[in-house]
N, C-alpha and C positions, 0 to 999 in steps of 0.2 A: 504494500500500500504506500501511498504518498510519493509516487514516482515523480510527479511534477515538482513538488517541494524539494525533494532530495536532489534532483538534478539541478534545480535553480541554485540551491545552496552550494553545490560543488562547482558550478559554472561561474559563480560570483568572482572567483579568483581571476578569470580572464578579463572581466570588466574592471577590476581593481588594477591589474597590470596595464590595461589600456588607459586608465585615468592617470597613472604615473607617467606613461609615455607622453600623454597630451600635456600634462603640467610641465614636464621637462622641455618639450618643444616650445611652450610659451615662455619659459624662463630663459631659454637660449635666445629667443627672439628679443626679449627684454634686455638681455645682456648686450646684443648687437646695438640696440637703441642707446643704452648707457655709454657704450664705446663711441658712438656717433656724437653724443652730447658733450663729450669732453674736448672735441675739436673746436677751436675758436671759429666763431661765425656761424656755427650750426644751430645752437639753441636760440630760441626767441627770448627777448627781454620782455618783462611784464610791461603792461601799458603805461603804468604810472611811475615805475621805478626802473630805470635803465640798468641798475646794478643787480637786480634780481632776475632769475630765470623763470620763465613761464613753461614749466615742464608739461603741463596739460596741452598747451598750444603747440609746443615743440613736437609732440607726437604726430600731429597732422603734418607739420613740415617734414619730419623724418620720413613718413610714408610717402609723401608727395615727391620728395627729392630722391628717394632711393628705390621706389617701386613703381611709380606712375610713369609708364612709357607713353610717349606721344609720337605720332607719325611725322617725320620730317620729309617734306616733299622733295627737297633738293638732294638729300642723301638717299632717299628712297628706302628708309629703314626706321624702325622705332628707336627713339633715343630718350634718355632721362632728361628731365628739365634742368637747365643751368641756373635758374633763379626761382625763388619762391614768390608767387604772385602777391600783389598788394590787395587785390580786390577779392571780395567774398565769392563773386560769381565765377571767377577763374579757378579758385580752389575747389569749388563745388563740382567741377567737371570730374574730379577724381572719384567722387562718390557714386558715379554711375557704374563703376566697377565694384560690385558687392564684396569681392574678396578683399579689396583694399579698405573698404568701409569697415569690414569685419576686423581687419588688422588694426585699424585705429582704435576700435572698441576694445579689443583684447589688450592692447598696450595700455590704454587708459584704465582698464579693469585692474591691471597689475600694480597700479599706483596705490591702491587701497591697502590698508593694514590687514594682514592675515587673509588675503584674497584666496590663496590656494586651498585653505581648509574648506571654505564654503563652496568654492568652485568644484573641488573634488567630490564633496557630498552631492551636489546637484548633478554633476556629470555621471557619477555612479548610479544615482537614482534613475536618471533618464535612460541610460544604457541598459540597466536591469529591466526596465519596463519594455524596452525593445527586444531584449533577449527573451523575456517571459512571453511576449506575443509569439515569437518564433517557436518556443517550446509548447505553448498551449495549442498550437495547430494540430499536434499529434499526441500529446500526453494529457492525462487527467490524473487526479489523485487516487482514483480507483485502481490504477495500474501499479505494478510492483517493479521497481528498478534495482538491478544488481550490477556489480562490476562497473561502476561509473568511473570513467577516465577522462581527464581533461588534458589536452595536448596543446601547447602554445608554440607557434613557430614564428618566423620572421615576418611573414605577411598574412598571418591569420591564426585562427584557433579552431579546435574542434572538441566537441563533447561526444563521447561514445558511451553507450550503456546497453545492457541487456534488459529490455522492458517486456515483461510477459513472454519471454522466450523469442523475442524479435529483436533485431539489431536497430537501435536508434542512433542517429547521427545528426549533429548540428554543426555546420561549417560556418565559421565567422570569417569573412574576408575583410582584411584591413583596408580602409579607404581613408582619404584625407591626407594631410601632410602640412607643408610649410605654411600655407595660408588658411586652408580649410581644417576644421576640427577633425581629429582622428575619430573614426567610428568603425563599427563592424556592420557588414550586411550579412544577414543570416539566411541559410538554406537548411531545411530540416527534412529528414525522412525516417520513416519507420517501416522496415521490411521484415 
């Protein structure tokens, strides 16, 4: 009995490892931002005090200057901008690219105190719900699960179990990366 609950509990480890991977990716991205901030001329000064740095606004400048490619007609290729625009309208062009808008949001999120604790909790909860949907397609708590194994590889994970003398498999394929949040896409079968 309790096959669904038992497999969910065993499979939680893959979601927790995925959360660690995502938080490490975000911390690496923030480290690159901090390295960019120490170079003279990169960070923005606050509006009313030239001697103070506007870290919140500097995030937008960082993403604009290092990630936002624009088409150069003369060179016939995409190039990074050489100056940060003064007008709001020009800067907003970057936000049509949702990946860059997400990057700005993630960097600003990491400026908060203990951001990783709350982010990890929400990330695990959201991905467990996704995993539970995949499991519930084939399993119920009326079934019995034995020999539950969880295998984690470089680009995915799988949960294998003997459920009522049938082989149950769930494959989680790793998606996402540098700009998009890491997540699994699941495929399940019970044969």
